[in-house]
N, C-alpha and C positions, 0 to 999 in steps of 0.2 A: 945763626940761627935765620933757620929755611924761613918761604917763603910762605913757605902755609899759616907757620905759626905767629909772625913776625901779622899776618896779616889780622888772626888773632888780639891780638896784643893793643889794635888801632883800638882807641877807646874818646868815647866824644863825650866831654865837658860841655856840653851846653846849655846849662844851667849857669855854668861858673862863667859860660865863656862873653868877656867885653860886663859881668856885672860889675853894677857901679854902686856904690858903699854907702848909704845913709850916712854910718857911723863905725868909729873903726872896730870892729868885729872879726872874728872869729874866718877863715875860710876854710870850710868840711866837702871830704869829698870821698869818692872811690875809684876804683882805678881795677876795672871785669873783664874777663872775657869774654869775649862777645857773641860766644856761643852758647855755653856753659855758666857763663852771667857770675861763674867764679872771684876772689877776689884774686887778684892779681900779686903776694908779696915780693917786698924791692924795687919794688917798680919807683924812680925815679921820676919827678914831678916838678914843672916849674911856671912859679909866678912870675907871668911880665905887662908891665904896664899896656896899658889904650888906648892910643893907638902909640907905635911909638917900637914896641919889642921888649924894652929894657931890660933885662933878670931880674927884679923883687927878690927873691930866695926861691929858696931847691930843699924839698926832701926826701924822703924816701920814706913808699909805704907800707905800714906793718903787717902780720900775718896773714889780714883779712884782708888787705888790699886799702885799708883807709886811709887817709893823709888831712892835713889841717895845716893852715899858719898862721898863726895871733899876728894880731894886732895892727889884720892891712888896714894902713890907713885911709879916706878918704877915696875915691877913685873908680877907675876903672881896667878890670885888671885881666888877661888869657890864662889859661890853666893850662899846662900841655903835659901828658905823662909818653913816657918812653920804656922801651926794658934790656 
């Protein structure tokens, strides 16, 4: 992957970073190109505990760049995406 393509792939998921949940509920989001804002299909998305960084779950985005983690327990999480 070229440097310019890689730079387009970085996604800021600030709304989800270190999010504390009030109750078990799905965590949803999208992985988008930083320039075109188009959804990125088949991106790897990880849900990690925060603090600590232990891997809780991982998934892949759909054809529109959307993902969901079902039944997330109460807690704080960091969500990251890579291609």
